[in-house]
C-alpha positions, 0 to 999 in steps of 0.5 A: 264655930259656924264656919267650922261646922259648915266646912266640916259638912262640906268635907263630909259631903264631898266624897259622896258628891265625887262618888255620884259624879264618878258613877254618872261618868261611868254610865253609858247615857247613850241608848240606840232606839230602832224606829220602825217607819210605816210602810207607805204605798208609792204614789204617782207624783204629777207636776204640770203647769199649762202655759197659753201658747206653749205645748203642754208638758208634764212630769210624772214620777213616783214617791219614795220612802223618806230615807231612801235615795233622792234619785227620782223614780220615773214610771214608764207605764203611765198614760196621760190625757188632757181634756180641753175646755171644748171636751176634746181629749189630747193624749200626751206622749212619753218623751222625756226631755228638757224645756229649753226656756226654763231648763225643767225636765219633763216626761210627757209632752203634747203636740200642739201649742195650748189655746187658753183664755181666762175662765177656761177649765182643763182636766187631767187624767193620769193612770198607770198599769198598777191601778194608780189614778190621778185626776185634776182640774184647773181654770185659767185666772184672768191676767193682772198686768203690772202697772209700773216697774221702777228702781232707784240707786243709792248714793254710793259709788263703785261696787257699793252702788246698788238699786232697789226695785218696786213693782206695782199692780192694781188688785181687782176689787170684786174677787179674792185673788192670789199671786206669785211674784218672781224676779230673775236675773238675766234668764228665767232658766236660772233660780229666781232672785226673789220668789214669794206668794201673797193674797189680797186679804188686806189689800183687796181692790188696792194698788199693791206695791212689792219691793226689794232691798238695795241688791241690784247692780248697774246694768243688771237685766231683771225679768219681773213676773207677776202670776195671777194664780188660783187659791189651790195653787197658792196653798200648794206653794205655801205648803211647799215653803212650810215643808222646806222650812221644817225639813231638818229642823227639830223644832219645827212642826212637820208640814204636809204638801197640799196637792192640787190633784186627787189620787196622788201628789202634785200640782196641776195649774194654768199660768196667767202671767205678766212679765217685764224685762228691765235693764237697770241704768 
């Protein structure tokens, strides 16, 4: 009797269920929504990495709306002045070109190689005819040398024979320090094979070891670079990585770039580096 009643209840409810499903299938569940993006004034975007012994170079573009073309917008009415540690000012000329060493494009360039020592502070002033004004200061960190760069191959043969690489350096104990570590294959003009930033919160005053997996082949030429960087540049690098990870990811928290300049967007810093070139044998 119970089976009969249950079966009948199912029969009675089936037409209603089918009607609900049919109604849902007939409905248009898609709804287009127009989102009005706020109008954000265009800002000057400045990128400048001073390197001791090299002529100062700088790139100035301007920000564009998020959904616009990715083509960079280069303003031509920008004046760039670099103030040296002794107070002397050097005006960088608008001469767009490409750095032959790292293949990076620039818009402004100086005339003489930069003389910089640890502790020297430089100032940057960038302005255009629209009233936009970017300023920044940066102090050159001390050079932290690489102590050793070594590698070891696995026991496999042929194309499966690979090596890992270890780099060691001594962290200064008296200060909070920040680093950028890169490995390039063959040339620094190519994208780096390894690139990450770190601080010494857990390793202050210790011998720090950085390594890779088994990824390099016999006879590979590697350029291993350790940059001793300031805190503001470290936060800039971390924010850029966070923004890349969040871009296009609907589950990621939006990330803003932490610029090292005021009045615009971008970075101004002095690179203090130690580099080793090794051939894996």
